[in-house]
C-alpha positions in Angstrom: 0.0 0.1 0.1 2.8 2.5 0.9 4.6 1.8 -2.6 1.5 2.5 -4.6 0.9 5.7 -2.5 4.4 6.8 -3.3 4.0 5.8 -6.9 0.9 7.9 -7.1 2.5 10.9 -5.6 5.4 10.6 -8.2 2.9 10.3 -11.0 1.0 13.4 -9.8 3.9 15.5 -9.4 5.1 14.3 -13.0 1.8 15.5 -14.5 1.8 18.6 -12.5 5.3 19.3 -14.1 4.0 18.2 -17.6 1.1 20.7 -17.3 3.4 23.4 -15.9 6.0 22.9 -18.7 3.5 22.9 -21.4 1.7 25.9 -20.3 4.8 28.0 -19.9 6.2 26.8 -23.1 2.9 27.7 -25.0 2.9 31.2 -23.5 6.5 31.7 -24.6 5.7 30.4 -28.3 2.8 33.0 -28.3 5.4 35.9 -27.1 2.9 36.6 -24.1 5.0 35.7 -21.1 7.9 38.3 -21.2 7.7 42.2 -21.4 7.0 44.9 -19.2 3.3 45.9 -19.6 3.4 49.3 -17.7 5.1 51.9 -19.7 5.7 54.1 -16.7 8.5 51.7 -15.9 10.1 51.9 -19.0 9.8 55.8 -19.2 12.1 56.0 -16.1 15.9 56.4 -16.5 17.5 52.8 -16.9 19.5 53.2 -13.5 16.3 53.7 -11.7 14.6 50.6 -13.2 14.7 47.2 -11.2 17.1 44.8 -13.0 14.2 42.3 -12.9 12.2 44.4 -15.3 15.0 45.5 -17.6 15.7 41.5 -17.9 12.0 40.9 -18.5 11.6 43.6 -20.9 14.8 42.2 -22.9 13.7 38.7 -22.7 10.4 39.8 -24.4 12.3 41.7 -27.1 14.0 38.5 -28.2 11.8 36.2 -30.2 14.6 33.6 -30.5 14.9 33.2 -26.8 11.1 33.0 -26.4 10.8 30.3 -29.2 13.9 28.3 -28.3 13.0 28.2 -24.5 9.3 27.6 -25.3 10.1 24.5 -27.6 12.5 23.1 -25.1 9.8 23.4 -22.4 7.2 21.8 -24.5 9.5 19.0 -25.8 10.6 18.3 -22.1 6.9 18.3 -21.1 5.8 15.9 -23.9 8.8 13.6 -23.3 7.9 13.3 -19.5 4.4 11.8 -20.7 5.8 8.6 -22.1 7.6 6.1 -19.8 10.2 5.3 -22.6 11.1 8.9 -22.9 10.7 10.2 -19.3 14.5 10.3 -18.5 15.4 12.4 -21.5 12.2 14.6 -20.8 13.5 15.0 -17.1 17.1 16.0 -18.2 15.6 18.5 -20.5 13.1 20.0 -17.9 16.0 20.0 -15.4 18.2 22.0 -17.7 15.5 24.5 -18.6 14.5 24.8 -14.7 18.2 25.3 -13.8 18.2 28.2 -16.4 15.1 29.9 -14.8 16.9 29.4 -11.4 19.9 31.2 -12.5 17.9 34.1 -14.2 15.7 34.2 -11.0 18.9 34.5 -8.7 20.6 36.9 -11.0 17.7 39.5 -11.5 15.4 39.3 -8.6 15.9 41.9 -5.8 15.0 39.6 -2.6 17.0 40.6 0.3 19.0 37.4 0.6 20.2 37.9 -3.1 21.3 41.4 -2.7 23.2 40.3 0.4 25.0 37.6 -1.8 25.6 40.2 -4.6 27.4 42.7 -2.2 30.0 40.3 -1.1 
C-alpha cells in the first residue's frame, strides 16, 4: 500500500510538471510571457529601473529566446508523458529549470540575493 501511494505521488508530481512545462512553453511561443506592460516603468532612467524589469523587457524583445525556450519546455513536457522517454524529458526539464533558477537568482531583488551580490 505504501509503495502504491508513493508511486501515485510521483505520478501526480510528474503530471503537474508536464502541465506546468507545457503551459509556460506555449506562453513563450505566443510571445505573451515576457515584456513590461507598464509603460511608466520603461519611461524611467535605466539606473532607476529594477534589474528584474530590465531583464524581463529584454527577454520579451528576443523572439529567438522565447521560441527556443518555449520549444524546449514543450519538448521536455511531452517527453515526460511517456515512460520510454521520461528520463530524456527529465534531463531537458532539469536544464530548463536550472536556467530559470539562474535567471531568478541573477535578476530578483530579494534581500538574500542582494546580500549575496554585495560580497
